[in-house]
VOLO-697353 format. One record per residue (C-alpha): residue in one letter; x, y, z. Coordinates in Angstrom, 1 decimal, always signed. Example, Ala and Ser with C-alpha at 12.3 -4.5 7.8 and 13.67 -1.06 7.14 Angstrom:
! VOLO-697353
+---+--------+--------+--------+
: r :     px :     py :     pz :
+---+--------+--------+--------+
: A :  +12.3 :   -4.5 :   +7.8 :
: S :  +13.7 :   -1.1 :   +7.1 :
+---+--------+--------+--------+
This chain:
! VOLO-697353
+---+--------+--------+--------+
: r :     px :     py :     pz :
+---+--------+--------+--------+
: M :  +16.1 :  -14.6 :  -65.9 :
: R :  +16.5 :  -12.2 :  -62.9 :
: H :  +14.5 :  -13.2 :  -59.9 :
: A :  +12.5 :  -10.7 :  -57.8 :
: F :  +13.0 :  -11.4 :  -54.1 :
: L :   +9.9 :  -11.2 :  -51.9 :
: V :  +10.1 :  -11.3 :  -48.1 :
: V :   +7.0 :  -12.7 :  -46.4 :
: L :   +6.6 :  -11.8 :  -42.8 :
: G :   +4.3 :  -14.1 :  -40.9 :
: L :   +3.1 :  -12.1 :  -38.0 :
: L :   +0.3 :  -13.4 :  -35.7 :
: A :   -2.5 :  -10.8 :  -35.3 :
: V :   -3.1 :  -10.0 :  -31.7 :
: C :   -5.1 :   -7.3 :  -29.9 :
: A :   -3.0 :   -4.5 :  -28.5 :
: F :   -5.6 :   -2.9 :  -26.3 :
: A :   -6.7 :   -5.6 :  -23.9 :
: A :   -4.8 :   -8.6 :  -22.4 :
: L :   -5.6 :  -11.8 :  -24.2 :
: P :   -7.1 :  -14.7 :  -22.1 :
: S :   -4.3 :  -17.1 :  -21.2 :
: A :   -6.0 :  -19.9 :  -23.1 :
: S :   -5.7 :  -17.9 :  -26.4 :
: A :   -2.1 :  -17.0 :  -26.0 :
: R :   +0.0 :  -18.7 :  -28.7 :
: A :   +3.2 :  -18.2 :  -30.6 :
: A :   +3.5 :  -16.6 :  -33.9 :
: D :   +4.4 :  -19.3 :  -36.5 :
: N :   +4.3 :  -20.1 :  -40.1 :
: G :   +4.2 :  -23.9 :  -39.7 :
: R :   +8.0 :  -24.2 :  -40.0 :
: W :   +9.1 :  -22.2 :  -37.0 :
: S :   +7.6 :  -20.1 :  -34.2 :
: V :   +8.8 :  -17.1 :  -32.3 :
: F :   +7.4 :  -16.2 :  -28.8 :
: P :   +8.3 :  -14.5 :  -25.5 :
: V :   +9.6 :  -16.5 :  -22.7 :
: A :   +7.0 :  -17.1 :  -20.0 :
: Q :   +7.6 :  -14.8 :  -17.0 :
: G :   +7.3 :  -15.6 :  -13.3 :
: A :   +6.7 :  -19.0 :  -11.9 :
: K :   +7.7 :  -22.2 :  -13.7 :
: N :   +4.2 :  -23.0 :  -14.8 :
: A :   +3.5 :  -19.4 :  -15.9 :
: Q :   +1.1 :  -18.9 :  -18.8 :
: P :   +2.8 :  -18.2 :  -22.2 :
: R :   +2.7 :  -14.7 :  -23.6 :
: A :   +1.5 :  -14.0 :  -27.2 :
: Y :   +3.6 :  -10.8 :  -27.5 :
: F :   +5.9 :   -8.5 :  -25.6 :
: R :   +4.2 :   -5.7 :  -23.7 :
: M :   +6.7 :   -3.2 :  -22.1 :
: T :   +6.6 :   +0.1 :  -20.3 :
: A :   +9.7 :   +2.1 :  -19.7 :
: D :  +10.9 :   +5.6 :  -18.9 :
: R :  +13.2 :   +7.6 :  -21.3 :
: G :  +16.8 :   +6.4 :  -20.8 :
: A :  +15.7 :   +3.1 :  -19.3 :
: T :  +16.8 :   -0.4 :  -20.4 :
: V :  +14.3 :   -3.3 :  -20.5 :
: R :  +15.5 :   -6.9 :  -20.5 :
: D :  +13.6 :   -9.9 :  -21.9 :
: Q :  +14.0 :  -13.2 :  -23.8 :
: V :  +12.7 :  -14.5 :  -27.0 :
: T :  +12.4 :  -18.2 :  -28.0 :
: V :  +12.6 :  -19.5 :  -31.5 :
: K :  +11.4 :  -23.1 :  -32.1 :
: N :  +12.2 :  -25.1 :  -35.2 :
: L :   +9.0 :  -26.9 :  -36.2 :
: G :  +10.5 :  -28.4 :  -39.3 :
: A :  +12.2 :  -31.7 :  -40.1 :
: R :  +15.7 :  -30.3 :  -40.8 :
: E :  +18.3 :  -28.2 :  -39.0 :
: T :  +17.8 :  -24.5 :  -39.8 :
: T :  +19.8 :  -21.3 :  -39.2 :
: F :  +17.8 :  -18.2 :  -38.4 :
: Q :  +18.8 :  -14.5 :  -38.4 :
: L :  +17.4 :  -12.5 :  -35.4 :
: Y :  +16.8 :   -8.8 :  -35.3 :
: G :  +14.4 :   -6.2 :  -33.8 :
: T :  +12.3 :   -4.1 :  -36.1 :
: D :   +9.7 :   -1.3 :  -36.2 :
: G :   +6.0 :   -1.8 :  -36.9 :
: Y :   +3.8 :   +0.1 :  -39.2 :
: N :   +0.4 :   +0.0 :  -41.0 :
: T :   +0.2 :   -1.1 :  -44.6 :
: P :   -1.4 :   +1.9 :  -46.4 :
: R :   -4.2 :   +0.1 :  -48.2 :
: D :   -5.6 :   -2.4 :  -45.7 :
: G :   -4.1 :   -1.1 :  -42.4 :
: G :   -2.6 :   -4.5 :  -41.6 :
: F :   +0.3 :   -4.7 :  -39.1 :
: A :   +3.6 :   -5.0 :  -40.9 :
: V :   +7.3 :   -4.6 :  -40.0 :
: R :  +10.3 :   -3.0 :  -41.6 :
: G :  +12.8 :   -5.2 :  -43.4 :
: R :  +16.2 :   -5.8 :  -41.8 :
: N :  +18.0 :   -3.3 :  -44.0 :
: E :  +15.4 :   -0.6 :  -43.7 :
: R :  +15.9 :   +2.5 :  -41.6 :
: M :  +14.7 :   +2.0 :  -38.0 :
: S :  +13.6 :   +4.7 :  -35.6 :
: G :  +12.0 :   +2.9 :  -32.7 :
: V :  +12.0 :   -0.7 :  -31.4 :
: G :  +14.2 :   -1.8 :  -34.3 :
: A :  +16.9 :   +0.8 :  -33.5 :
: W :  +16.8 :   +0.3 :  -29.7 :
: T :  +16.9 :   -3.5 :  -29.5 :
: R :  +20.1 :   -5.5 :  -29.1 :
: L :  +19.9 :   -9.3 :  -29.1 :
: D :  +22.7 :  -11.4 :  -27.5 :
: R :  +22.8 :  -13.4 :  -30.6 :
: S :  +22.0 :  -12.3 :  -34.2 :
: E :  +22.0 :  -15.8 :  -35.6 :
: V :  +21.0 :  -19.2 :  -34.2 :
: T :  +21.1 :  -22.7 :  -35.6 :
: I :  +18.4 :  -25.0 :  -34.3 :
: A :  +18.0 :  -28.7 :  -34.8 :
: A :  +14.7 :  -30.2 :  -36.1 :
: G :  +12.1 :  -30.0 :  -33.3 :
: G :  +14.5 :  -28.0 :  -31.1 :
: E :  +14.3 :  -24.4 :  -29.7 :
: V :  +16.7 :  -21.7 :  -28.6 :
: T :  +16.1 :  -18.9 :  -26.2 :
: V :  +18.0 :  -15.6 :  -26.7 :
: P :  +18.1 :  -12.7 :  -24.2 :
: F :  +17.8 :   -9.2 :  -25.5 :
: T :  +17.8 :   -5.6 :  -24.2 :
: L :  +15.8 :   -2.7 :  -25.4 :
: T :  +17.3 :   +0.7 :  -24.4 :
: V :  +15.0 :   +3.7 :  -24.7 :
: P :  +16.9 :   +6.9 :  -25.7 :
: K :  +16.7 :   +9.9 :  -23.3 :
: D :  +15.0 :  +11.9 :  -26.1 :
: A :  +12.5 :   +9.3 :  -27.2 :
: E :   +9.0 :  +10.4 :  -27.9 :
: P :   +6.5 :   +9.4 :  -25.2 :
: G :   +3.7 :   +7.1 :  -26.2 :
: D :   +3.4 :   +3.8 :  -28.1 :
: H :   +6.2 :   +2.3 :  -30.1 :
: P :   +5.2 :   -1.0 :  -31.8 :
: G :   +7.7 :   -3.4 :  -33.3 :
: A :   +8.7 :   -7.0 :  -33.4 :
: I :  +11.5 :   -9.5 :  -32.7 :
: V :  +11.9 :  -11.4 :  -36.0 :
: A :  +13.5 :  -14.7 :  -36.9 :
: L :  +14.3 :  -14.8 :  -40.6 :
: D :  +15.3 :  -17.8 :  -42.7 :
: P :  +17.9 :  -16.2 :  -45.0 :
: H :  +17.6 :  -19.0 :  -47.6 :
: L :  +15.3 :  -18.3 :  -50.5 :
: G :  +12.4 :  -20.7 :  -51.1 :
: A :  +11.8 :  -22.3 :  -54.5 :
: S :  +10.8 :  -19.9 :  -57.2 :
: G :   +7.5 :  -20.3 :  -58.9 :
: G :   +6.7 :  -19.8 :  -62.6 :
: N :   +6.5 :  -16.1 :  -62.0 :
: G :  +10.2 :  -15.9 :  -61.1 :
: V :   +9.6 :  -14.8 :  -57.5 :
: A :  +11.7 :  -16.3 :  -54.8 :
: V :  +10.3 :  -16.2 :  -51.3 :
: Q :  +12.2 :  -15.4 :  -48.1 :
: Q :  +10.1 :  -16.0 :  -45.0 :
: A :  +10.2 :  -14.5 :  -41.5 :
: V :   +8.2 :  -14.8 :  -38.3 :
: G :   +8.0 :  -12.2 :  -35.6 :
: A :   +6.7 :  -11.8 :  -32.1 :
: R :   +5.2 :   -8.4 :  -31.7 :
: V :   +6.6 :   -5.8 :  -29.3 :
: Y :   +4.3 :   -3.2 :  -27.8 :
: L :   +6.5 :   -0.6 :  -26.0 :
: N :   +5.0 :   +2.3 :  -24.1 :
: V :   +7.4 :   +5.1 :  -23.3 :
: N :   +6.2 :   +7.0 :  -20.2 :
: G :   +5.1 :  +10.6 :  -20.7 :
: A :   +2.2 :  +12.6 :  -22.0 :
: R :   -0.2 :  +10.3 :  -24.0 :
: V :   -2.0 :  +12.1 :  -26.8 :
: Q :   -5.0 :  +10.6 :  -28.6 :
: R :   -5.5 :  +12.3 :  -32.0 :
: L :   -7.4 :  +11.0 :  -35.0 :
: R :   -8.1 :  +12.7 :  -38.3 :
: I :  -10.3 :  +11.8 :  -41.3 :
: E :   -8.8 :  +13.3 :  -44.5 :
: N :   -9.5 :  +13.4 :  -48.3 :
: V :  -13.1 :  +12.0 :  -48.3 :
: R :  -13.9 :  +11.3 :  -52.0 :
: F :  -17.0 :  +10.1 :  -53.9 :
: R :  -16.7 :   +8.4 :  -57.2 :
: Y :  -19.7 :   +7.3 :  -59.3 :
: T :  -19.6 :   +5.0 :  -62.4 :
: A :  -22.7 :   +5.5 :  -64.5 :
: P :  -23.6 :   +2.7 :  -66.9 :
: L :  -23.7 :   +3.5 :  -70.6 :
: V :  -26.8 :   +1.4 :  -71.0 :
: P :  -29.9 :   +2.4 :  -69.0 :
: G :  -30.8 :   -0.2 :  -66.4 :
: A :  -27.3 :   -1.7 :  -66.2 :
: K :  -25.5 :   -2.2 :  -62.9 :
: R :  -24.5 :   +1.0 :  -61.2 :
: A :  -21.6 :   +1.4 :  -58.8 :
: A :  -20.0 :   +4.0 :  -56.5 :
: T :  -17.1 :   +4.1 :  -54.1 :
: I :  -16.5 :   +6.3 :  -51.1 :
: S :  -12.9 :   +6.6 :  -50.0 :
: Y :  -11.1 :   +8.4 :  -47.2 :
: A :   -7.9 :   +8.3 :  -45.1 :
: L :   -7.7 :   +7.6 :  -41.4 :
: V :   -4.7 :   +9.3 :  -39.8 :
: N :   -3.4 :   +8.7 :  -36.3 :
: S :   -1.6 :  +12.0 :  -35.5 :
: G :   -1.2 :  +11.3 :  -31.8 :
: N :   +1.2 :   +9.0 :  -30.0 :
: V :   -1.2 :   +6.3 :  -28.8 :
: M :   -2.4 :   +3.3 :  -30.7 :
: L :   -6.1 :   +3.5 :  -31.7 :
: S :   -8.8 :   +1.0 :  -32.7 :
: P :  -11.2 :   +3.3 :  -34.6 :
: Q :  -14.8 :   +2.4 :  -35.1 :
: V :  -15.9 :   +4.0 :  -38.4 :
: S :  -19.5 :   +4.7 :  -39.5 :
: L :  -20.6 :   +6.2 :  -42.8 :
: R :  -24.0 :   +7.7 :  -43.9 :
: A :  -25.1 :   +9.2 :  -47.1 :
: K :  -28.0 :  +11.7 :  -46.9 :
: G :  -29.7 :  +12.3 :  -50.2 :
: A :  -32.3 :  +14.7 :  -51.4 :
: F :  -34.7 :  +16.1 :  -48.7 :
: G :  -32.4 :  +14.7 :  -46.0 :
: R :  -33.4 :  +11.1 :  -46.4 :
: T :  -30.7 :   +8.4 :  -45.7 :
: S :  -29.8 :   +6.7 :  -49.0 :
: F :  -26.9 :   +4.6 :  -47.8 :
: E :  -25.7 :   +3.5 :  -44.3 :
: P :  -23.5 :   +0.4 :  -44.3 :
: P :  -22.7 :   -1.4 :  -41.0 :
: G :  -20.0 :   +0.2 :  -38.9 :
: R :  -16.4 :   -1.0 :  -39.4 :
: R :  -13.5 :   -1.4 :  -37.0 :
: L :  -10.7 :   -0.6 :  -39.4 :
: P :   -7.9 :   -1.1 :  -38.9 :
: A :   -7.8 :   -3.2 :  -35.8 :
: E :   -4.6 :   -1.3 :  -34.7 :
: L :   -4.0 :   +2.2 :  -36.1 :
: L :   -0.4 :   +2.9 :  -35.0 :
: P :   +0.9 :   +6.4 :  -34.1 :
: G :   +1.9 :   +8.5 :  -37.1 :
: Q :   +0.3 :   +6.1 :  -39.6 :
: R :   -2.1 :   +6.8 :  -42.4 :
: V :   -4.5 :   +4.2 :  -43.9 :
: E :   -6.6 :   +4.5 :  -47.0 :
: V :  -10.1 :   +3.1 :  -46.8 :
: T :  -12.6 :   +2.4 :  -49.6 :
: Q :  -16.3 :   +1.6 :  -49.1 :
: K :  -18.3 :   +0.2 :  -52.0 :
: W :  -21.8 :   +1.5 :  -52.6 :
: V :  -23.7 :   -1.1 :  -54.7 :
: S :  -26.6 :   +0.1 :  -56.8 :
: P :  -26.8 :   +3.7 :  -55.6 :
: P :  -30.0 :   +5.7 :  -56.6 :
: L :  -30.4 :   +6.4 :  -60.3 :
: L :  -30.8 :  +10.1 :  -59.5 :
: D :  -29.8 :  +11.6 :  -56.2 :
: W :  -27.6 :  +14.2 :  -54.6 :
: G :  -26.6 :  +15.1 :  -51.0 :
: N :  -23.7 :  +14.6 :  -48.6 :
: V :  -21.7 :  +11.6 :  -47.4 :
: E :  -20.5 :  +11.9 :  -43.8 :
: V :  -17.7 :   +9.7 :  -42.3 :
: T :  -17.4 :   +9.4 :  -38.5 :
: A :  -14.7 :   +7.7 :  -36.6 :
: S :  -14.3 :   +7.2 :  -32.9 :
: D :  -12.1 :   +5.3 :  -30.5 :
: T :  -13.4 :   +2.2 :  -28.7 :
: A :  -14.6 :   +4.2 :  -25.7 :
: G :  -16.3 :   +6.9 :  -27.8 :
: N :  -14.2 :   +9.6 :  -26.3 :
: L :  -12.5 :  +10.6 :  -29.5 :
: V :  -14.9 :  +11.5 :  -32.3 :
: E :  -14.0 :  +13.0 :  -35.6 :
: S :  -16.1 :  +13.4 :  -38.8 :
: A :  -15.7 :  +14.7 :  -42.3 :
: E :  -18.0 :  +14.8 :  -45.3 :
: V :  -18.2 :  +15.3 :  -49.1 :
: E :  -21.0 :  +16.1 :  -51.5 :
: Y :  -22.2 :  +13.4 :  -53.9 :
: A :  -24.4 :  +13.1 :  -56.9 :
: T :  -25.6 :  +10.1 :  -58.9 :
: V :  -26.6 :  +11.2 :  -62.3 :
: N :  -26.6 :   +8.9 :  -65.3 :
: W :  -25.8 :  +11.4 :  -68.1 :
: T :  -26.7 :   +8.8 :  -70.7 :
: V :  -30.2 :   +8.6 :  -69.4 :
: V :  -30.3 :  +12.4 :  -69.1 :
: A :  -29.1 :  +12.7 :  -72.7 :
: L :  -31.8 :  +10.2 :  -73.9 :
: A :  -34.5 :  +12.1 :  -72.0 :
: G :  -33.3 :  +15.3 :  -73.6 :
: L :  -33.5 :  +13.8 :  -77.1 :
: V :  -37.0 :  +12.5 :  -76.4 :
: M :  -38.0 :  +16.0 :  -75.2 :
: V :  -36.5 :  +17.7 :  -78.2 :
: G :  -38.1 :  +15.2 :  -80.5 :
: G :  -41.4 :  +15.8 :  -78.8 :
: V :  -41.1 :  +19.6 :  -79.2 :
: V :  -40.2 :  +19.2 :  -82.9 :
: W :  -43.1 :  +16.8 :  -83.4 :
: V :  -45.5 :  +19.3 :  -81.8 :
: V :  -44.2 :  +22.2 :  -83.9 :
: L :  -44.4 :  +20.3 :  -87.1 :
: R :  -47.9 :  +19.1 :  -86.3 :
: R :  -49.1 :  +22.7 :  -85.6 :
: R :  -47.5 :  +24.0 :  -88.8 :
: G :  -49.2 :  +21.2 :  -90.7 :
: A :  -52.5 :  +22.0 :  -89.2 :
: G :  -52.1 :  +25.7 :  -90.0 :
: R :  -51.4 :  +25.0 :  -93.7 :
: A :  -54.5 :  +22.7 :  -93.9 :
: G :  -56.6 :  +25.5 :  -92.5 :
+---+--------+--------+--------+
């Protein structure tokens, strides 16, 4: 049987918009090894949870990453820099595989060592440089420094072998004009009417959030459906989704509407804003919740009633 190879990247989720309290700074790890930036400054300096860098075009930034073996056996790890992106469906932070094409942090990072062998319980620190091209786009360039175990884990019954990696995130800001731009695209409404009257009804509202600027955003999204006569028929709690919308990324979002009105029509409006409320965008779509089975039954009842009245009148006329 041929095995499918799955690479699992264990990346610690951290906030990219405000410095984390020192007490909460921790290394990204998967229980077997961890990857983290070297503490800067004094000997007792607080650890960093991720790399935050600011550089001009053409500049070179130097830093160090530490890989710690938390396991009980000696392990060899491959080290590399990589670009970050949002997963299309849930907006999670993900990184490119080692053999994928890089255009940012992954292409600009050079580690002094591309492979390290670490004894059980030991750690190794590796310096690296990040050289920003002179023609680099200004703005935010997310990525990571990754430590990969090249050995495949045991395959399960589904024939999938797992290759694990852990990465310390890199948030690089290239100096220049910073442009915040957010779009809402392709708002859609889908209604599933039950075949049996009185059965459970369901609807979904889907849309795409697009960061077309060069700055990472943390959009707050609200949604409201206004039905007949302008009344609000659906208004779920606001959502911060995704936590980090990276530049140039598009994320598809779906909102469930449980038990929508049996018969209603109007507009659904989706509004997104940044954390400060300075960037506000909205889009809308028409909706209608019509159970055509119920309508058909009602029509049959009406037709039946008309036929009954006509027949009754004809019968009364003949009797007269």
